[in-house]
C-alpha positions in Angstrom: 0.0 0.0 0.0 1.5 3.3 -1.1 1.9 6.1 1.5 1.3 8.9 -1.0 1.4 12.4 0.4 -1.8 13.7 -1.0 -3.1 17.3 -1.0 -5.7 16.3 1.6 -3.1 14.9 4.0 -0.9 18.0 3.5 -3.8 20.3 4.3 -4.7 18.3 7.4 -1.1 18.4 8.6 -0.9 22.1 8.1 -4.3 22.6 9.8 -2.9 20.9 12.9 0.7 22.2 12.8 -0.1 26.0 12.4 -2.2 26.4 15.5 0.1 24.1 17.6 3.1 26.2 16.4 1.3 29.4 17.4 0.7 28.1 20.9 4.3 27.1 21.3 5.6 30.4 20.0 3.3 32.4 22.3 4.5 30.3 25.3 8.2 30.8 24.4 7.8 34.5 23.8 6.0 35.3 27.0 8.2 37.1 29.5 8.3 37.3 33.2 6.8 40.8 32.9 3.6 39.1 31.5 3.1 37.0 34.7 1.1 38.2 37.7 2.6 38.8 41.1 1.9 36.1 43.7 -0.8 37.4 46.0 -0.2 36.6 49.7 -3.8 35.6 49.9 -3.4 32.9 47.2 -4.0 29.5 48.8 -0.6 28.2 47.8 1.1 31.3 49.1 -0.8 31.0 52.4 0.0 27.3 52.7 3.8 28.1 52.5 3.7 31.3 54.6 4.7 33.5 51.7 5.4 37.2 52.4 6.4 39.9 50.0 9.1 41.2 52.4 11.1 38.8 54.5 11.2 41.4 57.3 7.5 40.7 57.8 7.9 36.9 58.5 5.7 35.9 61.4 8.3 34.2 63.5 5.6 32.8 65.8 4.1 30.8 62.9 5.1 27.1 62.6 5.7 27.8 58.9 8.6 30.1 59.9 10.4 27.6 62.1 13.3 27.4 59.7 13.4 31.1 58.9 16.7 32.9 59.7 17.7 36.5 59.1 19.2 37.0 55.6 16.9 34.4 53.9 14.8 35.8 51.1 13.6 34.7 47.7 16.5 36.3 45.8 19.0 33.9 47.5 16.7 30.8 47.3 17.6 27.8 45.1 14.3 27.7 43.3 14.0 31.3 42.2 14.4 31.9 38.4 15.0 34.9 36.2 17.7 37.5 36.3 19.5 38.6 39.5 18.5 42.2 40.5 14.9 42.0 39.3 12.4 43.0 42.0 9.9 40.2 41.0 11.0 36.9 39.5 9.5 33.6 38.5 9.7 30.8 41.1 9.5 27.0 40.6 7.3 26.6 43.7 4.7 29.0 42.3 4.5 28.3 38.6 3.0 31.1 36.5 3.5 33.7 39.2 6.2 36.2 40.1 7.5 36.3 43.7 9.2 39.3 45.3 13.0 39.0 45.4 12.7 40.4 49.0 10.0 37.9 49.9 10.2 34.5 51.7 8.2 31.3 52.0 8.7 28.1 54.0 10.0 26.3 50.9 13.2 28.5 51.0 16.3 26.5 50.3 19.9 27.8 50.3 21.2 28.6 46.8 24.0 26.2 45.9 
């Protein structure tokens, strides 16, 4: 049986490939500036005790048991993006930006 590349098969392939390519291109061209800031009232933020400024960590909270002065998102292992940016993507909160000066209980020392 011949696997002839017919006009119909070509058009069907293009009809699928073009929209899929557009989705991939839009995902790769999105920048951190396009992402929303993580709200401290977001359920995942609350669950990890996220604060926008590490100076405001509630040291009485069990979530802050591992907190120590000098810890903040900018020196956490899971923060992404460029050093020096005030808000950056974080692997713990996908699709959101965290404050570089912030902190959460998932903080891990940058290697």
